[in-house]
MARVOGU-608968 format. One record per atom (N, C-alpha, C, O): x, y, z. Coordinates in steps of 0.05 Angstrom, whole numbers, plus 5000, padded with zeros to 4 digits. Each point is the difference from the previous one (the first is absolute). Example, Ala and Ser with C-alpha at 12.3 -4.5 7.8 and 13.67 -1.06 7.14 Angstrom:
2
526448865156 498250245000 501850245000 502150005013 497250214973 501650245001 498550225014 501050225004 
//
This chain:
424
209921718506 498849755005 501749835022 499049825014 503750264987 501749875016 500650155027 501649915016 497250314987 500350175024 499549845025 498449825000 503050265022 499449865022 497550105017 498849865015 500750414979 497850135009 497149904987 499650034976 498849875040 497649884989 498250224986 498749964980 501450295034 498650234986 500850064973 498550054982 504349945015 501150074974 499549784979 499850064976 499949665033 499449804982 497150034991 499349924978 499250185039 496950044994 499850224977 498349994983 503450205019 499950214982 500949924968 499750154980 501449615020 500949924973 497550014982 500450074976 497149865030 497749984985 499450284989 499250034978 501250175039 499650304993 501850074976 499150144981 503649765020 501850094982 499249864973 500150124978 499349645025 498949844977 497550134986 499750014975 498550085042 497650124989 500950264987 499150044978 502550125032 500750264986 501349924973 499150104980 502649725019 501549914976 498149934978 500350094978 497749735030 498149904982 498350234989 499350014976 499950175041 498250254991 501850174981 499150094978 503249945031 501850174981 500449914972 499850154980 500749585019 500349844976 497150034986 500050054976 497849925037 497550024988 499650284986 499050024978 501850175037 499650284990 501950034976 499250124980 503149785021 501950034976 498849884974 499950114978 499249645028 498949814979 497150094992 498849914980 500250285035 497050105000 498249744997 498249984983 502449825035 498349785005 498050085020 500350195015 497349634985 497550075019 501149945030 501349795005 498350385013 500449925027 498149785011 497650024997 503549785015 498649775010 499850035030 502050065013 495949904998 499450035030 499449725009 497949894992 503849985025 499449745010 498249965026 500849975023 496750054969 498049985024 498549734993 498549984980 502049825037 498449764995 497749955022 498049874995 502450245025 498049985024 497550174992 500250204986 497449705025 497550144996 499750245018 498850204992 502449795035 499750205018 502750105008 501449885015 499350354974 502650125007 499750295008 498250144993 504049935024 500550305007 502750074988 502149875005 497950354978 502550084990 501650215018 498950205009 503549754995 501850165017 502150134983 501449864984 499050405018 502150124982 500850285012 498450135013 504049944982 500850265013 498350234992 499550185016 499449824958 498450214992 497849864981 500649824984 496850265021 498049904981 498850274982 499150205010 501349764964 499150194983 497049934991 499249775001 499350434989 497349934990 500149794977 498349834998 503750184986 500249834977 500649715011 499349814986 502050175038 500449735012 497249875007 499349774993 499350415021 497349915007 498349914977 498949785001 500850374976 498549944977 501149724987 498449834992 504550145008 500849744987 499549775017 499949784990 499950265038 499749785017 497349915005 499649785010 498250384983 497549975005 499149734987 498449855013 502550084963 499149744988 500749755014 498949794995 503350255025 500849765015 498349985025 500649835016 497550314988 498449995023 501550065026 499549865019 502350354982 501750085023 498050105022 498350174993 502049745032 498150085020 501150255017 498450115015 504049984983 501150225013 502850074993 501449834990 499550425017 502750104995 501350085024 498650085019 503949914983 501650125021 502250124991 501349874983 499550375024 502450144988 501450135023 498850095019 503949934978 501950125021 499750324998 500250145020 499349964956 499550294999 497250034987 498649824992 500850465008 497250074987 498750205019 501250095020 496449964972 498050155016 497349944996 499249914978 499350135042 496949954995 498850214981 497849964990 503650255004 499050194980 500849954973 498950134982 503249665014 500749974973 497949854982 498149875010 502450174963 497849894982 500049685003 498049874995 504350005014 499949725004 497849945023 498349834997 501950325025 498149955023 497350064991 498249845006 501350374980 497350084988 498949784987 497849915006 503749994974 499349784983 499249755013 498149874993 503550075026 499549755016 497450035016 498449815000 501250425013 497450065014 497849954981 498249845006 501850294971 497849994982 499449724993 497749944992 504349875010 499549744990 499549805025 499849764996 500250365026 499449855026 502449815005 499649785010 502850304984 502249835006 501650125020 500850234996 499949635027 501650125022 502850054989 501149864984 499950365027 502850114989 501350135024 499250235007 502849635005 501450135023 502650114988 501749864990 498450415013 502750124992 501650115026 498950015022 503450054975 501850075020 500349795023 500250065023 500049674966 500249795019 502849965005 500949774996 500850425013 502749985003 500949845025 502349915000 496050065021 500949825023 499849734993 501749855009 496250064975 499849714995 501049924972 500249764994 500450434990 500749964970 502249804999 499649794988 502550255023 502649794998 499549735011 501549824994 496350155024 499649775013 498449814984 500149765006 498450344973 498249834984 501749834978 501850094985 497449655017 501249814981 498249884980 497649975005 503549964973 498549884977 498449755013 501249835013 496150154981 498649775009 498650005026 498349835006 502450405011 498750005027 497050094998 499150134981 499649805039 497050105003 500450295012 501550065019 496750114968 500050275012 497050085004 498149904988 501650295031 497250085005 500350314997 501550115017 497450034967 499850294995 497650125015 497849904995 502650295022 497950165012 500250264987 501750175008 496549874970 500050274988 499250225017 500950224996 497349735025 499250245018 502650105016 500750245000 500649585012 502150095020 502850014987 502050105011 498149794963 502550004986 502049825011 502450054997 496749745015 501749805010 500449784982 498349934984 504249935016 500549744986 500649785021 501950045015 496749754987 500449805018 501349764986 498749874984 503950065022 501349804991 499749725014 500449965024 498949834957 499649715013 498150055021 500949955022 496750124976 498150015022 499149735008 499949804986 499450235042 499249705010 497049944990 498750194991 500249575010 497549924990 497850185013 498050054986 502250055040 497750145010 499850274986 497850104997 504450044995 500350274987 498549934973 498050134994 503049684989 498949964977 497049975001 498650104983 500549755038 497149955004 498450275001 497950044988 503350145031 498850265003 500150154975 497950094993 504349954992 499850154976 498349894980 498750154987 501249605009 498649864979 496850065006 498450044982 500949975045 497350115006 499550294994 497850064992 504050095012 499950274995 499750054969 498450174992 503149704992 499850034972 497149904989 498650114983 500749665030 497249914993 498050205006 498350064983 501750065039 498050215007 499950254984 497950114994 504649974999 500250224982 499149954973 498850184987 501749575003 498849934974 497049985001 498750094981 500149825038 497350015005 498650284999 497950044988 503650145029 499250264999 500050144972 498250154993 503949804991 500250114975 497649904982 498650154986 501049575015 498149864984 497250135009 498450074982 501049975045 497750115007 499550274991 497750094996 504450065000 499850284992 499250004972 498950214991 501549584992 499250004972 497149984997 498850094980 499849775044 497149914997 498350235011 497549994997 503650235015 498350215010 498350134983 500449994976 497450145032 498450154982 501450264994 501650115015 497550004960 501550244991 499750245017 497950055012 504350094990 500150245021 500650254982 501950004983 496450205020 500750264988 501650165022 499150065022 503250014969 501850165020 499050275000 500550154981 497949935040 498650255004 500450105026 499149865018 502150364987 500250105028 496950065013 497950004987 502450055036 497350075014 499050264993 497750075008 503950104977 499150264989 499149994971 499250204987 501149545004 498949974973 502050014979 499250014976 503350005030 502150014979 500949744991 501149855016 498450084958 500649744988 502850004990 500850184986 501049605021 502749984990 500149734985 498949805010 502450204968 500649774985 502549855013 502050135005 497749614999 502349855010 500749824977 498449844990 504350184999 500849874978 502149815008 500850015023 500049824959 502149815004 502550084987 499950104978 502549855035 502750024988 500649734988 499049815011 502450164969 500449744985 503050034988 500850204988 500749575017 502649974990 500649784981 502149984987 495949845011 500549784985 497449874990 497950035012 502249824965 497849874989 498749815019 497549955001 504349945015 499149805021 497850105018 498349855010 501850424994 498350145020 497150044989 498350065016 501249904958 497450054988 497849855016 498250135010 502149614993 498149865014 499650065031 497849975012 504450124998 499850075030 498350275001 498250025016 502350164968 498350244998 497249984994 498350135011 501449684968 497149944993 498149925021 497650044998 503649845024 498649915022 498950225021 498249965016 503350284982 499750205017 497750184991 499550034976 499050125044 498450194995 501450274995 500350165019 500549884957 501850234993 498550184977 498149924987 503150315012 498750214981 501750024975 499550194984 502349655011 501750024977 503249955008 500749965023 500850044958 502949965002 501450274999 500050134979 501049985043 501150275000 502850034991 500950224992 500649555010 502750034991 500949714991 500049825016 500850144958 501449794991 502650104992 500450164982 501849725034 502750074996 500949854976 500849775004 499250324973 500649854975 502749884999 500349794987 501750335026 502649914999 500349705015 501749844993 496750135026 499949745012 499049764983 500849775003 497250314980 498849794982 502049854983 499649764993 502750405002 501949904982 502949945013 502149994987 497849975038 502650035016 501649744993 502550015002 496249774990 501749774993 500549974970 500649784991 499050444994 500550004972 502950054995 501150185013 500249694970 503050064991 500350214978 502050144997 495749894988 500250214982 497650185003 498049925012 502250334976 497750215002 497649884988 500049934977 497950055038 497249884990 499350154975 500150254997 499049564981 499050124978 497250125005 498849965021 500150184956 497450145002 497849785006 498350035017 501949734967 498049815004 500249865026 497949935010 504450025003 500149905028 498850185018 498349925017 502450344982 498650205017 497350024997 498650015020 500350004954 497250034994 498549775013 497950045013 503049744983 498449755010 499950005031 498049925012 504150165001 499850035028 498350205012 498649965020 501550294966 498250225011 497049944994 498150065015 501749804961 497149934993 498849825021 497650015005 504149805008 498949835019 498850145025 498049925012 503550324997 499150135022 497650154992 498049995015 501850144962 498150194992 497449834995 497950095009 502049674978 497949834997 498949875025 497649975003 504249965014 499149875025 498550195018 498249915013 502550354988 498850155019 497950224988 498750155014 501049834960 498050184988 497349975012 499249785005 499350435000 500450284994 501650165017 500450244996 500649625028 501750165019 502550104988 501249884981 499650355030 502550154987 502649815007 500249865021 501550154960 502749875009 502150234992 500150094978 501649995041 502050204995 502549854997 500949865018 500550164959 502649874994 502150224999 499850194985 502249795033 502150194999 502149924980 500749764999 500350424986 502249924979 502549935017 500250055024 501549824961 502549865014 501450245018 500650234992 499849665033 501750175020 502549855006 500649945023 500950014957 502749895008 501950205012 499650244999 502649635012 501850165013 499949985031 498349865010 503650285006 499949985029 499949735010 501849864993 496550035021 499949725012 498449824985 499249795010 500450294965 498249804981 501949924977 499650094978 502349755026 501649924976 498349834980 497849925006 503350054969 498949844981 502149844985 502450055003 496849774981 502149844988 500450084969 501749884987 496950335003 500150034971 501250304994 500950064978 498950115041 501250284995 502250045021 499749955024 502750134966 502350035014 500650315002 499850164981 501049925045 500650265005 502750055012 501049805010 500250434991 502650065012 499349975032 497850055011 504349865000 499650025034 500050285007 501450184990 496849865029 499350285009 500550025030 499349825016 501950404992 500650045030 497650015015 499849915023 498250224964 497450025014 497749944982 498650194991 500949565004 498049914979 497150105007 498350024982 501150035043 497350105006 499650284988 497750084995 504350055001 499950304986 501050014974 500650214988 499749535000 501349994973 498049954977 497950134996 503249664988 498649914974 497849815005 500549765002 497250345000 497749835006 497450104990 499950224990 497949605012 497550094991 499650134975 501049904980 497750335017 499450124977 502650114989 500150064976 501849985039 502550104987 501449794981 501150084979 498749705026 500749754981 498050014977 500950014977 496649995028 498149974979 500250204977 499749944976 500850335034 500250214980 502649984984 500150064977 502049835036 502549964986 500149784982 501050034978 497849735032 499649764984 497250024983 498249855005 501650334977 497350094990 498549744985 497649955005 503949914978 499049784986 498949785019 497849894996 503650045024 499249825022 497350125013 497949875004 502450375001 497550145014 497649974981 497849935009 502650124967 497749994980 499049724995 497649974993 504149815012 499349715001 497949945020 498049874996 502750265031 498449965022 497150154996 497849895004 502550364988 497750154994 498049884977 497550015002 503649894980 498249894978 498549725013 497749944995 503949925020 498649795013 497850075020 497949875003 502750345011 498050115020 497550114985 497749955008 502850204972 497550134985 498349784987 497650034999 503849764991 498849814988 498149845020 497749954994 503349985029 498349895020 497950175009 497949915009 502650354990 497950225009 497249944985 497950045011 502349854965 497449954984 498449785013 497649984993 503549865024 498349785011 499150025027 498849815010 501650445004 499250035026 500850295012 500750184985 499049845040 500650265012 502650015012 500549975024 501550104955 502850015005 500750305005 499050174986 502649905034 501050265003 503449955005 501149815011 500150434977 503149974999 501050215018 499250235000 502849675016 501550195019 503150034996 501349804993 499750415011 502950054994 501550065025 499350195015 502849664991 501750035025 502250204997 501150044979 499450095045 502450165003 499950274981 502150084990 495450035006 499950244983 500750235020 499150005023 502450204966 500950215017 499650274987 500550215012 498549784963 499650284986 498049984980 499449784989 499450465004 498050024981 501149934971 498649894983 504050175014 501249934973 500049704996 499549904978 501149965043 499749674997 497349924990 499849854981 498250275031 497049944993 499750054971 498949844985 502150405006 499650094972 501349784982 498849904981 503650035026 501049794983 498749735001 500149854981 498850085040 498449755003 497650024980 499249824986 499750415015 497450054984 500849984971 498549884984 503950245009 500650004973 500649704989 499149934978 502349925038 500749724994 497249844999 499749834982 498350235036 497649884998 498350044973 498849834988 501550435004 498950084973 501149844978 498649914982 504150065020 501449824977 499049704999 499649874980 500150045047 499349715004 497149984989 499349794988 498950415016 497249964992 499850024967 498449884987 503450295003 500050014971 500849754988 499049924979 503349945036 500749744989 498049785003 500049804986 498550245033 497749765003 497950064981 498749814990 500750455005 498050084978 501149874973 498549864986 504050195007 501049894973 499849715000 499349884979 501349985044 500049715000 497149875003 499549764998 498650435006 497249925003 499549865026 498249835001 503250245019 499549885028 498150165015 500250245000 498049635014 498350155019 501350075027 501749865012 497250384997 500950105024 497850195011 498350104984 501649975042 498150185011 501450285001 501850045016 497150144966 501350265000 499450165027 501250215006 497049695010 499350165024 501649865025 499350065022 502749784974 501549885021 501250225017 501350194990 498249785034 500950195020 503049975007 501049785001 500550455003 502949975005 500350155029 498550195006 503549725011 500450135023 502949995009 501649884986 499150255035 502750035006 500349915031 498350065017 504049804988 500949955028 501250275014 501850144990 497149915029 500950235016 501849895021 498949915020 503950084976 501749865019 502550145006 501849885011 498550374981 502250175006 499150265011 497850094992 503550055025 499150275009 499750204975 498350195000 503349764981 499850174977 497349984985 498750204994 500649555002 497049964988 497950115016 498150114989 502149855036 498050105018 500050325000 497850114999 504450025002 500150295000 499050104973 499150235000 501049654978 498850104975 497549854993 499250004977 499549865042 497749844994 497850194988 498449894985 501650385020 498050174988 500650004970 498049984985 504250035003 500649994974 499749734986 499249984977 501549835038 499849714989 497049924998 499249874980 499150215039 497349945002 498450074975 498049864992 503050364994 498550104975 500549804978 498550004980 503849825022 500949854978 498849734999 499949874979 499150025045 499149715001 497349965012 498850205008 500349564993 497249945011 500249905028 497849985012 504449955000 500149935027 502950005011 501949994985 498350025040 502549965016 499949755018 498049925010 504449964992 500049785020 502750075017 502250014990 497250045036 502350065019 501549755008 498949825011 503650184982 501849755008 501550105023 502050134998 496949795026 501150115025 502749885007 501650135013 499149644979 502249865005 502750174992 501950045015 498050054961 502050164991 499850295006 502150135003 495349985000 499750255008 501150075028 501050225006 498949575011 501150035029 503049974997 501450145014 499749704969 502849964996 501550244990 502150075010 496650084970 501250184989 499750275015 501850165000 495849875014 499650265016 501950005026 501250205008 498849575005 501550005023 503049924998 501449985020 499449964954 502949924996 500749755016 502249995011 496149824990 500149755014 499949784981 497949964987 504349885010 500149744985 498049805013 500549925023 497450014965 498149845013 501149715004 498949855016 503450074969 501149745006 502249995021 501149795007 499550455002 502350025022 499049965027 498450165010 502649615002 498949925026 500950235021 498550065018 503850064979 500950165018 498550275004 500150145021 498549934957 498550255005 496849964995 498450184993 500949555012 497149924994 498250195017 497950084992 503149985036 498250165018 499550284987 498150135010 503249974972 499650254988 498250024976 499150214991 500349524998 497949984981 497150025010 498849805006 500350434995 497650095017 497650064981 500050214987 498149635011 497750074982 498450235011 498850154984 501249895043 498550215012 501350265003 499050185014 503349864971 501450245002 498650254988 498649964980 501650275031 498650234993 500350074971 498150084986 504449885005 500950064971 498149814980 498850094981 501049665026 498749824982 497050065003 498549964981 500550135040 497050065003 499550264982 497950024987 504150175014 499450224985 499949954969 498250104986 503949755004 500249934973 497549854990 499150044977 499849795040 497749844991 497550185000 498349984982 501450195037 497750205000 500250194977 498050084988 504550015007 500250194978 499449854972 498850124981 501949645016 499349854976 497149984998 498950054979 499749885043 497149944999 498650284993 498150014984 502950185028 498550274996 500450064970 498050094988 504249884997 500650074975 498349824982 498850104981 501049665024 498549824986 497050065001 498549974980 500750105043 497150075003 499450254981 498150004984 503550225019 499850224984 500049944968 498750144985 502749655007 500049934971 498049814995 499649944976 498949945042 497749834998 501149754990 499049904980 503149975033 501149744992 500049855028 500150125021 499949634977 500149845023 502749935012 502049994986 498149955041 502649935012 499849735013 498249945016 503649894976 500349735012 502550015018 501450195000 499049605014 502449945018 500649714997 498349835007 504250104983 500949734998 502349925018 501049784998 499850395016 502449925018 499249885027 497749975006 504449945012 498949875023 498650185019 498549915018 501850344979 498050165017 497049974998 498550065018 500849824959 497249944995 499149785014 497649945000 504349915014 499249775019 499950065028 499349845017 501550414990 500650085026 497350115013 499150224993 499649625024 497650065012 500050275016 498050145002 504249915010 500350265017 500050234981 499550225010 501049764965 500150244983 497650014980 499950184984 498249615016 497650014982 498550255000 499650144980 499749915044 498250255004 500950234989 498650154986 503849905020 501350254989 500450014970 499550204986 501549575003 500249994972 497250064984 499850154981 498349735028 497250054990 499350315005 499050124981 501550005041 499350285003 501950184981 499150224993 503449705000 501450114980 498650014973 500250204986 498549595007 498949994973 500849744986 499449984977 502149805035 500749764987 497249864993 498349965018 501349984958 497449884994 500149694994 497949864998 504850034998 500349724995 502349915015 502050145002 497849625009 502549885013 500449744986 498149854997 504550104994 500749754988 502149865021 502150115009 497049644997 501449875022 500649704993 499049914979 502349955036 500549704994 497249875003 498350075016 501449734967 497349884996 499049895029 497650025007 504149875007 499149905027 499450215020 499349935023 501050344971 499150215018 497650114994 498950155016 499849794959 497850174990 497550005020 498950205007 500449555002 497649995015 500450135027 498150115011 504249885001 500750145026 499850294996 498750145016 502749964963 499950284996 497250114997 499250205012 499149644970 497250084995 498450055030 498850205007 501749585007 498450015027 501050275017 498550145013 504249884984 501050225016 499050264991 499750185016 499849864959 499150244988 497150045009 499350235006 498849564996 497450005010 500050095028 498050125008 503949855008 500250075028 500750295004 499750105022 501250044959 501350255001 497750215006 500650245002 
//
């Protein structure tokens, strides 16, 4: 506080903040976020998905981070919520001060500090026009996504939070293709109970019935931290303890989620999907645990739908290469292209230095997708796609030719994707 350097004096608050948060962690007190303004942009070195979920209730308008990637889960989450997020803002980051007016241009990735009145006027008009376009898209007549050759494709919505239910409901959608269940409880300090989970899953199922709702079991780990499960630090978390690997190890917690899901299945068209499966043996274990869960529900007299469909995320080269074996075990596949590209090309999707190597149109990726679709067709199960590739107009025709029957995209992209399919 007594330093001659103004910059160092300004860093005092950072030190105090760290001190308070450390004390809060030691005392296990609730973290308090001091946001009093109604319209704020949050600036941080890194933005995690859990940060976005915790800050939603404060009406945050946008995010800026010094590090990160457009392919990270934080960026995907922000896009799905229509919240501008500028990452890798290294040139402007150190210049931003508390309380300044910022303009974020999500298309160009630029951050404008202390803009003049004319720029504010221009961007205010742009925001107004965009909101009008989104509102107009809600009112359009229903579109059947059918190519000119007569192939109909279902266009589903990705969902990350309960807040998105009303946004999705306004869209002309064919179901919910991916609910990332770990995000629903990102702000919880303790593992959610069976009742907490049941009530939340039920809201999705009842809201959209009879349309299908695909809920993916918890996919913690890698870049999706949580506040109630602690893991050892890993040198390479993307290849470590995550997804179904955690669920099969933490069997009782897994059964808690499965009981909640199957109970909700009695009230609508719920389908369950499992992440990061890489072997038939894992599927065998999953099915065995499901049998135990259903027996428990029978004993307790709880209703469930015994015909609830189960599916797998195909998001590793290993899963794609044995998709012929996996297809015999489940009702559907959903190709998670974000991880599939990362694992196949050995490219960390959050690393800006090698972002140019993260290539959705790579021959290896196309071969794995084509192989997965071929094996699914042979086993007479359907194939969906829920990664960012599903929103890539340049790849739509090829994906449909390969045999992808469902695309699950950000809610605000549904109508655009449907129109593009009709033009193919």
